[in-house]
Each structure stands twice: as structure tokens, then as C-alpha cells.
C-alpha positions as CSV (number, residue, x, y, z in Angstrom):
1,M,35.5,-43.5,-15.0
2,R,39.3,-43.8,-15.8
3,A,38.4,-46.2,-18.6
4,L,36.2,-43.5,-20.1
5,A,38.9,-40.9,-19.8
6,E,41.4,-43.2,-21.6
7,F,38.8,-43.7,-24.3
8,I,38.3,-40.0,-24.7
9,M,42.1,-39.3,-25.0
10,R,42.6,-42.2,-27.5
11,G,42.0,-40.1,-30.5
12,R,39.9,-37.2,-32.0
13,M,37.2,-39.5,-33.2
14,Q,36.7,-41.1,-29.7
15,A,36.7,-37.7,-28.0
16,T,34.2,-36.3,-30.5
17,L,31.9,-39.3,-30.1
18,V,31.8,-38.8,-26.3
19,V,31.5,-35.0,-26.3
20,V,28.8,-34.9,-29.0
21,G,27.0,-38.0,-28.0
22,C,26.6,-37.0,-24.3
23,A,25.6,-33.5,-25.3
24,A,22.8,-35.0,-27.4
25,L,21.4,-36.9,-24.4
26,P,19.4,-34.7,-22.0
27,L,20.7,-36.3,-18.8
28,L,24.3,-36.6,-19.8
29,F,25.1,-33.0,-20.8
30,W,27.4,-32.7,-17.7
31,L,29.4,-35.6,-19.0
32,S,29.9,-33.9,-22.3
33,A,31.1,-30.8,-20.5
34,A,33.5,-32.8,-18.3
35,A,34.9,-34.6,-21.4
36,G,35.3,-31.3,-23.2
37,C,37.2,-29.9,-20.2
38,L,39.6,-32.9,-20.3
39,V,40.3,-32.4,-23.9
40,L,40.8,-28.7,-23.5
41,L,43.0,-29.0,-20.4
42,R,45.2,-31.6,-22.1
43,R,45.4,-30.4,-25.7
44,G,44.7,-26.7,-25.5
45,L,42.1,-24.6,-27.3
46,S,43.7,-24.7,-30.8
47,D,43.8,-28.5,-30.9
48,A,40.6,-29.1,-29.0
49,A,38.4,-26.5,-31.0
50,G,37.8,-29.0,-33.8
51,I,36.3,-31.4,-31.3
52,L,34.4,-29.0,-29.1
53,V,32.7,-27.1,-31.9
54,W,30.8,-30.3,-32.8
55,A,29.3,-30.4,-29.3
56,L,27.7,-27.0,-29.9
57,L,25.4,-28.5,-32.5
58,P,23.3,-30.7,-30.2
59,A,23.6,-28.0,-27.5
60,L,22.1,-25.4,-29.9
61,V,19.3,-27.8,-30.9
62,W,18.4,-28.2,-27.2
63,W,18.4,-24.4,-26.9
64,Y,16.0,-24.2,-29.8
65,F,13.6,-26.5,-28.0
66,G,13.8,-24.4,-24.8
67,E,16.5,-26.2,-22.9
68,P,19.5,-23.9,-22.4
69,R,21.3,-25.9,-19.7
70,T,23.3,-28.0,-22.1
71,L,24.8,-25.0,-23.9
72,L,25.3,-22.9,-20.8
73,V,27.1,-25.6,-18.8
74,L,29.2,-26.6,-21.8
75,L,30.4,-23.1,-22.6
76,G,30.7,-22.1,-18.9
77,S,32.8,-25.1,-17.9
78,L,35.0,-24.7,-20.9
79,G,35.5,-21.0,-20.1
80,L,36.6,-21.9,-16.6
81,A,38.9,-24.7,-18.0
82,L,40.6,-22.1,-20.2
83,L,41.4,-20.0,-17.1
84,L,42.8,-23.1,-15.3
85,R,44.9,-24.1,-18.3
86,A,46.2,-20.5,-18.5
87,G,47.7,-21.0,-15.0
88,Q,45.1,-19.3,-13.0
89,S,44.6,-20.7,-9.4
90,W,41.5,-22.5,-8.3
91,T,40.8,-19.4,-6.1
92,R,40.5,-17.2,-9.2
93,V,38.5,-19.9,-11.0
94,L,36.0,-20.0,-8.2
95,L,35.8,-16.2,-8.2
96,C,35.1,-16.1,-11.9
97,S,32.4,-18.7,-11.4
98,V,30.4,-15.9,-9.7
99,V,30.5,-13.8,-12.8
100,L,29.6,-16.9,-14.8
101,G,26.6,-17.4,-12.5
102,L,25.4,-13.9,-13.1
103,V,25.4,-14.6,-16.9
104,Y,23.5,-17.8,-16.2
105,G,21.0,-15.8,-14.1
106,L,20.4,-13.3,-16.9
107,V,19.8,-16.0,-19.5
108,L,17.6,-18.2,-17.2
109,G,15.6,-15.1,-16.2
110,A,14.8,-14.5,-19.8
111,V,14.2,-18.1,-20.9
112,F,12.2,-19.2,-17.9
113,R,10.5,-15.9,-17.1
114,E,7.0,-17.4,-17.2
115,F,8.0,-20.4,-15.0
116,I,9.7,-18.2,-12.5
117,E,6.8,-15.7,-12.3
118,A,4.3,-18.6,-11.8
119,L,6.6,-20.0,-9.0
120,V,6.8,-16.5,-7.4
121,G,3.0,-16.3,-7.4
122,E,2.7,-19.6,-5.5
123,L,5.3,-18.5,-3.0
124,Q,3.6,-15.3,-2.4
125,K,0.5,-17.3,-1.4
126,L,2.5,-19.5,1.0
127,L,4.6,-16.8,2.7
128,P,1.9,-15.6,5.1
129,Q,1.5,-19.2,6.4
130,A,5.2,-19.9,6.4
131,L,6.3,-16.8,8.2
132,G,3.2,-16.6,10.4
133,E,3.2,-13.7,12.9
134,L,6.4,-12.3,11.5
135,H,4.7,-11.7,8.1
136,R,1.8,-9.9,9.8
137,Q,4.3,-7.6,11.6
138,L,5.9,-6.4,8.4
139,S,4.8,-3.1,7.0
140,V,3.4,-2.7,3.5
141,D,6.7,-1.5,2.1
142,E,8.6,-4.4,3.7
143,R,6.2,-6.9,2.3
144,A,6.5,-5.2,-1.2
145,H,10.3,-5.4,-0.8
146,L,10.1,-9.1,0.2
147,D,7.9,-9.9,-2.8
148,A,10.3,-8.1,-5.1
149,L,13.2,-10.2,-3.9
150,L,11.5,-13.5,-4.7
151,A,12.1,-13.6,-8.4
152,P,15.8,-12.6,-8.3
153,V,16.5,-15.1,-5.5
154,L,14.8,-17.9,-7.4
155,T,16.7,-17.0,-10.5
156,G,19.9,-16.9,-8.5
157,L,19.2,-20.3,-7.1
158,L,18.7,-21.8,-10.5
159,A,21.9,-20.1,-11.8
160,A,23.8,-21.3,-8.7
161,V,22.8,-24.9,-9.5
162,L,24.3,-24.5,-13.0
163,Q,27.3,-22.7,-11.5
164,I,27.9,-25.7,-9.3
165,V,27.4,-28.2,-12.1
166,S,29.9,-26.2,-14.3
167,L,32.5,-26.3,-11.5
168,L,31.9,-30.1,-10.9
169,C,32.4,-30.7,-14.6
170,L,35.6,-28.9,-14.6
171,M,36.8,-30.8,-11.5
172,L,35.9,-34.1,-13.1
173,G,37.8,-33.2,-16.2
174,R,40.8,-32.1,-14.1
175,Y,40.5,-35.3,-12.1
176,W,40.6,-37.3,-15.3
177,Q,43.6,-35.4,-16.5
178,A,45.5,-36.0,-13.2
179,A,44.5,-39.7,-13.2
180,L,46.0,-40.2,-16.7
181,Y,49.0,-37.9,-16.6
182,N,49.7,-36.7,-13.0
183,P,48.3,-39.2,-10.4
184,G,47.2,-37.5,-7.3
185,G,47.7,-34.0,-8.7
186,F,44.1,-32.9,-8.6
187,G,43.7,-34.1,-5.0
188,R,46.7,-32.0,-3.9
189,E,45.3,-29.0,-5.8
190,F,41.8,-29.3,-4.3
191,R,43.0,-30.0,-0.7
192,A,45.2,-26.9,-0.8
193,L,42.3,-24.6,-1.8
194,R,41.8,-21.8,0.7
195,L,40.2,-18.5,0.0
196,P,42.2,-15.4,1.2
197,S,40.4,-13.5,4.0
198,A,39.8,-10.4,1.8
199,L,38.1,-12.5,-0.9
200,A,36.1,-14.5,1.6
201,M,34.9,-11.2,3.2
202,L,34.0,-9.8,-0.2
203,L,31.9,-12.8,-1.0
204,L,30.2,-12.6,2.4
205,V,29.4,-8.9,1.8
206,G,27.9,-9.9,-1.6
207,M,25.8,-12.5,0.1
208,L,24.5,-10.2,2.8
209,L,24.3,-6.8,1.2
210,G,23.3,-7.8,-2.4
211,P,19.5,-7.8,-1.6
212,N,19.9,-4.3,0.0
213,L,21.7,-2.8,-3.0
214,G,18.8,-3.6,-5.3
215,S,16.2,-6.3,-5.8
216,Q,18.0,-7.7,-9.0
217,L,21.3,-8.0,-7.0
218,A,19.6,-10.4,-4.6
219,M,20.7,-13.2,-6.9
220,L,24.3,-12.5,-5.6
221,T,23.4,-14.3,-2.3
222,P,23.3,-17.8,-3.7
223,L,26.0,-17.1,-6.3
224,C,28.5,-15.8,-3.9
225,S,28.0,-18.8,-1.6
226,V,29.2,-21.3,-4.1
227,P,33.0,-20.5,-3.9
228,L,32.7,-20.6,-0.1
229,A,31.0,-23.9,-0.1
230,F,33.7,-25.5,-2.3
231,A,36.4,-24.0,-0.1
232,G,34.6,-25.6,2.9
233,L,34.7,-29.0,1.1
234,A,38.4,-28.5,0.4
235,L,39.1,-27.7,4.1
236,L,37.5,-31.0,5.2
237,H,39.2,-33.0,2.5
238,G,42.5,-31.4,3.6
239,L,42.0,-32.2,7.3
240,V,41.1,-35.8,6.4
241,A,44.2,-36.2,4.2
242,E,46.4,-34.9,7.1
243,G,44.8,-37.4,9.4
244,R,43.0,-34.8,11.6
245,L,39.7,-36.3,10.7
246,G,38.7,-39.8,9.9
247,R,37.5,-40.8,6.4
248,F,34.1,-41.5,7.8
249,W,33.6,-37.8,8.2
250,L,33.7,-37.4,4.4
251,V,31.2,-40.2,3.9
252,G,28.9,-38.7,6.5
253,L,29.4,-35.2,5.0
254,Y,28.3,-36.2,1.5
255,V,25.4,-38.4,2.7
256,T,24.0,-35.6,4.9
257,L,24.7,-33.0,2.1
258,L,22.4,-35.0,-0.1
259,L,19.7,-35.5,2.6
260,F,19.9,-32.2,4.5
261,M,21.5,-29.7,2.0
262,Q,19.7,-26.7,3.6
263,L,21.6,-27.4,6.8
264,I,25.0,-28.7,5.7
265,Y,25.5,-26.2,2.8
266,P,25.4,-23.1,5.1
267,L,27.8,-24.9,7.5
268,L,30.3,-25.4,4.7
269,V,30.1,-21.6,3.9
270,V,30.7,-20.7,7.6
271,L,33.7,-23.2,7.8
272,A,35.3,-21.6,4.7
273,I,34.9,-18.1,6.1
274,V,36.4,-19.1,9.5
275,D,39.2,-21.0,7.7
276,S,40.1,-17.9,5.6
277,L,40.6,-16.0,8.9
278,I,42.3,-18.7,11.0
279,D,43.9,-21.1,8.4
280,F,43.3,-24.4,10.2
281,R,45.6,-26.4,8.0
282,G,48.4,-23.9,8.2
283,R,48.2,-23.7,12.0
284,L,48.2,-27.5,12.4
285,A,51.2,-27.7,10.1
286,R,53.1,-25.0,12.1
287,K,52.2,-26.7,15.3
288,N,53.5,-30.0,14.2
289,G,56.7,-28.5,12.8
290,A,57.4,-26.4,15.9
291,G,60.8,-26.6,17.5
292,P,64.2,-27.5,16.1
293,A,64.4,-30.5,13.9
294,N,60.6,-30.9,13.9
295,G,60.5,-31.9,17.6
296,E,63.5,-34.2,17.5
297,G,66.9,-33.6,19.1
């Protein structure tokens, strides 16, 4: 991957080739967004605009054929990269990704309306079997409210996937930038990521109360969980870097995340919330540094 980053930064022609070529291929749109983030983070908007504008052409063509993901991820990740280049912290970038996810949700809800409605219809048929006795105990109004939440939640899940992909593209671009010009810089940035307690509680409130504030706001539940999940990953990476956990924990984490995401993802969210209140890394650092001369003398 470093060789690809070096090729991208070799010149405008090479960067344009990668950004445009990957945007034209349906399965490599994420690589186009990551390459665009690298160019933008390193050269700034004024210098990178001449390269990035060409990537919009294949993205718009895909939009015309009913595939909006290429354009959404490209524009979304570049927008987040602008915030990062302007000096905003990763915490603010993650918070802004929730707003980006809402935009994704509105667009996906319009473009894939028929698909979502068809999926909701199938889920409504499966709910009585899946919930069993609990579904039969619900009142008519409660069942109607549950049915009304299905479409926004599904839309929010689709938007959250694009939100995650946009953040990963930005992180890959930042990793490339650090590998070329500031070795180890991205690792230090990511491991230091910790959400303030007030922000973590705000995201938790959005997750829990969003569906109660209105059916359309139910999409906030998956969207608000994304910053918390990334903060949970940063916590585990930080503990491994400090030697509190073995590296095999990270290997096991990502393997189980791929196989049992429905179990591991909520655990990461909970870890981030607890860390925002307790600050595991800060407590361990203070404990190790306790006493005069760091325990010596």
C-alpha cells in the first residue's frame, strides 16, 4: 500500500490516474476516495481541486445509472479530510460524520425507496415469528409504531455503512500521509482518540431517544453509534500500544468483528462510553507515574 501512496504522490498525472481509474471501477470506489484524501491532506484544496474534479466524472456516471455510493463516499470523505486538514481533531471529525450520515440517509432514502419498502414488507412478515410471544403482546398502536420504525432504521443502517466507509477512506489517506511524511503519526493520533464524556452521552442519547422523538429520527440510532465504535477501537489500540494488552487481542478483535459483528460492535460502543467516563489510558498513565521521580528514589 505504501508503494501505491508513493505512486499517487509522484505527480499530478499519477494521482489523477489512480483517483479517476478507481472511481470508474465499481468495487474500488473506496480506494479512489482514500487516494483523494491523501492528495487533499498533503496538497490542500486549491492544489488538489484540479485532480479531484476529474474523479467526479465517473462518480456522476455511476449516479446516473442508479449507483450513488461512489459519489457519496468520495464527497463525504473529502469533506471530512478538509476538516482534518483545517486542524480539527478526530473527535470533531467523528461528530461531523454523524451529520454526513444523515445526508447519506436522505439521499439513500430517495434513491433506494422501492428497495427499502420491499425489504420492510418482508421484515413485517417475519417479525411475528422472530419476536414470538412478545409481538403478540404488543398493542395495535405499538405494532404500528414498530412498523413505522423499520424503514428509517434500515435507511440509517445503509447510511451508517457509507459513514463507516468514508471514515475508513479518510483514515487510509491519513495513514498514507503519515507513512510518507510523518512515520507513526497516524498511529499516535488514532490511539489518543477519546470522546469527552459530554459528547459520548450526547451520542448515547441520540441512539436511545432518536426513535422516540419521531420515526424518521430512528436513523440516528445506527449513525450515532459509529463515532463510539471507532473510539472503542482506538481504546483497544491504545491499550495494546501501552503493553496493557497483547497484540493477539487486536487480531482476535478484528476476526470476531468480521464474524460476529452483531455482538462485537455493541461491545465497542459500550467500551467507548465507559472510557469517556473513566479514561482507562489516563488512569493507567497516572498510576504508572505516581510518586516522586516516577517511582524511583
